[in-house]
N, C-alpha and C positions, 0 to 999 in steps of 0.2 A: 857662712853663706847658706842660703836656703837650697833645697833640692832644685828649685826652679832656676836658681842662679847657675847651676851646673848644666842646665838644658840649653840655655841661650848664651852664646859666646859673643857678646857685644864688646867691641874694642872701643876705648875712649877716643874721641876725635879731639886730639890735643892741638888743634889749629885755631888760632884767633882769626875769625872772619874780619875783624877790624884791620887786620894787616893788609887787606885788599879793599879799600874803600871804593875803588872804581877799577873795573877790569879793563886792561888795555884792549883795544879793538882786535889786535892780533891773537888774543887769548880767549875771546868770546867763543863759546861752543867748541872748546878744546882745539883751537887753531885749525879749524877745518875750512876748506873752500866751501862757502855756504851755497846751498842748492837753490834753484828756482823751482819750476814746476815739474822737474824730473827727479824722482827719488834717487838718493845715493846712500851707499853703506856709510854709517856713521863711524867716524874714527877707526878706520880699518887698522888692524894689528895693534891697536891700543885698547879700544873697547870691544869692537866686533872682531872676533878672531875665528879663523877657519876651523880650529881644532875644538871649539866649544860652542854651546848654544847660549845665546843671550836673549833675555826676555825683558819684562817690564822695566821701563826707565823713567826717571824724573829728575829734572833740574830744580834746585831751589829758586826762589824768586830773584835773588841777587845774581844768580847765574854762576856762582863760584863753587858749587857743590853738585855732584852728580851721583845718583844712586841707580843701580841696575841689578838685575838678577842673572845668574848663570846657572845652567843645568848640565850636570854630568851624569849620563846614564840614569836619568830619572830622579836624581838627587840635587835639589836646588839650594842655593845660598845667595846672600845679598852682598854685593860689592859696592865700593865707594871710592870716589876720587875728589880732590879739591886742588886749589891753586896755592902754592907756597913759593915765595922767592921768585915770582915771575914765571912759574911753569906748573903744568898739571902734574900731580904726583901719580906714580904707578898705582893703579887701583889695588885696594886692599879689601879683604873680606871682613865685614863687620857683623854679619849674622850667619851663623853656621852651626851644624850639629852633625855628628857622624851617622845618626839614624833619621832624624826628622828634616823635612824640607822647609825652606823659607823663600817666598816668592812675592811678586807683585808689590814692590815698595811704592808708597805714595805718602807725601807729606800733607798734614792737615793745613787748612787755610792760614793759620797763624804760625805754622811750621814748628810748633812746640811738641808735636807728636809725629812719629814715624810709624805709619801703618804698613801691614804686610799680611800675607796669609801663611798658615802653617798647619801641618797635620800633627803637631805635637798635642799630647793629651791635655785637657783642661785642668785635670787634677789626677790624683793617684787612683781614683776609682773609674776614670774615663777609659772605656775599652772600645769605643767606636772609632774606627779609622776614617775620619773625615777631615776636611779642611775647614778651619775657622778663620775669621778675621781677628787679628791681634794688633796691638800698638805698643810702642815704648814712648815714655815721656822724656823730654830733653831736660837734663840737669846742667845748668850753666855755672861756670866758675871763672875766676880771673884769667886763667890760662887757656880757656876754651870751653868744651862741653863734653858730656857723655850721655849715652842713652840708658834709660832704666831697664829693669827686668821686664819681661813681656807681661802685658795685661790683656786679658780677653775682652773683646769689644762688647760682650754681654749677651744675655739670652734674648733680648729683643732683636739683635742682629743675627746671632749664630743659632744653628739648629743641629740636629743629628744628621742632617744632610750636609752638602758641601756649599760653602760660601767662597766666592772668587772675586778678585780684582776690586779695587776701591778707587773712587774719585769723589771730589767734593765741589759743591757750589759755594759761592762766596759766603752764604749764610750758614755754612757748616753742614748742610744736608748731605748725607752719604748716598751715593749710587753704587750698587754692587749687583752681583748675580748669584743666584742660588737655584739648586734643583730640588728644593724642599716640596714643591707641589707636583712633581712629575711621578708618573707611574713606576712601579718597581722595575718593569722591563724597559724603561726609558730614562734611566738615571743619567744618561749622557746629555739630556736636554735640560737647559737652564733658561731662566727668565730673569729680567732686569727689574730690580726694585729700588725704591727711594725711601730713605728714613730721615725724617726731619730731626734736627738737633734742637731741643728746647729744655730750658732749666737744667742744663748740664748733662742731659741724657738723650740718647737716641730713642725716638718714638717707634711705635709699631710700623714696620716697613709696609709700603703700599706698592703693588705691582704697577709699573708705568704703562702707558697707553698701548693698546693693541696695534697702533701705528708702528710700534717698535717690536713688541713681543709677538711671538707666533707659537705654534705647537712644536717648533723645532728648537735648535740651540741658539740662544742669545746670551752673550757673556762679554767679559773684557770691555766694560763700559767706561768711556771718558765723557764727562759733562763739562761744557764750557762754564767757567766760574759764574757768568751771568745767566746761565741756562738758556742761551740763545741757540745752541745746537748740542747734539749728543751723537757720539761715535761709538760703535760697538762691533763685535765680531758675531757673525751668524753663519750657520751651515745650511744653505738653502739650495734647492735643486737648480735655481736659476743663476747660481754663482759661478765664478770662474774656477774655483778649486775646492779644497777640503774645508776651508773656512775663509770668508771674505769680510772686509770691513765695510760697514754701512753707515750712513749719516742721516739724521733727522733734524730739521730746523723747526724752531718755534714760529708759528704764524702770528698774525696781528692780534688774534684773540687769545694768545697764550697757549695754544694747543700744539702738540707735536704733529708735524706733517708725516705722511707715510715715508718710512725709511727707504732710502735708495742706495743701490750698490755704488761704491766710490769709483768703480770703473777699473779697466785693465791697466791704467797708469799706476794704480796702487796695488791692485789685487793680481794674483798669479794662480797657477795651477796648484800651488802649495797651500800654505796656511798663513794668513795675516791676522795678527793679534796685537794686544797691548798698546792701544793708542794713547798718546799724550801730546798736548799742545803746550809750548813754552809760555811762560807768564807774560811775555811781551806780545804774544799772539802771532809771532812771525813764523814759527816752524812747527810742523807736525811730525812727531816721532811714532814709529810703530815697529813691530817685529815681523819680518818676513823670512820664512824658511830658515829660522834660527839665527838670523843676524838682525841688528838694529838698523833701521833705515830712517832717513829724515828728508823732508821736502818742504818747500814753501807752502804756507797756508793759502797762497793764491789758488791752489787747486780747489779750495772750497768754493771760490767764486766761479771757477770753471764749471763745477757741478751745479751750482745754483742757476747759472745761465743755461745749462743743458736742460734743467727741469722746466724753466720758463718757456723754452721752445717747444 
C-alpha cells in the first residue's frame, strides 16, 4: 500500500444496488414523514443526532444511498447508509483519519466519483494547511463496489487558499467556493466560482455573477442540474443570523437574478449551510444549527411569488 492509502480510510461498499431495483414507498427518504413547506429535522436519532454535528448531505439518484458528514470538535468525517433486506442500515464511516478532516460529500453527475473537501496534504512536501477539493473513483465488482484512493481535483481548481463545497450542473461544470482572491485580513470571505468540464479536465474557474457574489462571505453553493437556480450561504448584515441561505434564479436571458434571502422559514439566528436538492426535485436539504433539515421545494415557488409581488 502507498502512504496515501494509509491516509484515507475508505471502506468497501459491499452492497449490490441491484438488490433494490425499486425502493418501497415506505423506505423512500429513510422512512420519514415527508415534509411540506415547513422544515423538519431529517431522520432524528438516526442521521441527525443531538450529541453530534451533521453537515453536507447527498442522496444518489436512485435514492438508496445517503452520504453525509459529521463533525466532532472540529474533526470531520464522512458517513454512509444504504438499504439492505428492506431496511436502512446503521450509518458507517467511510472516510476518516485521526488527523485530517473530510467534509462536504457530493457525487459527480454520473456518480462514478465521490467528491469531498479535506485538509490533508497534497504530497509529502505540502506544508500549507488549507482545504482542497478531492475525489475518489468508483471501482465496481460483481459483489458491489469500493472507492479508490483520494485524487486531488487539480491545480485549476485548488490553490494555496481554501476551496469549499462542491456541486455540479448536468454537463459536469463544478460550482464551488474559494477565498483565493480575498485580502490577507479577510480570509473568512469566500466567493463562488464555476469551472467548466471539457476534454476530461476542469477549466480555469470563473467567478459567477455579482448578483450572487459580494465583498462578504459566499460559499456552500448548490446549483440546480439544469442551472435554473443556485442556492448558497452568505453572511450579510441584512440576514437573520450568522449565515443565511440565499437563492438566485436564471432569467429568460440566462442571467442570474439578484440573490434573495430564503426567509425566516429556512433561516434562523444561527447558521444555515450545506444546501442540496434531491434528484427528483421534490425536497430541499440543508444544515441548520448542526442538524440536517429537509423541506418541500414548494418553498422555492413561495419565494418566487414573493419576488413577483
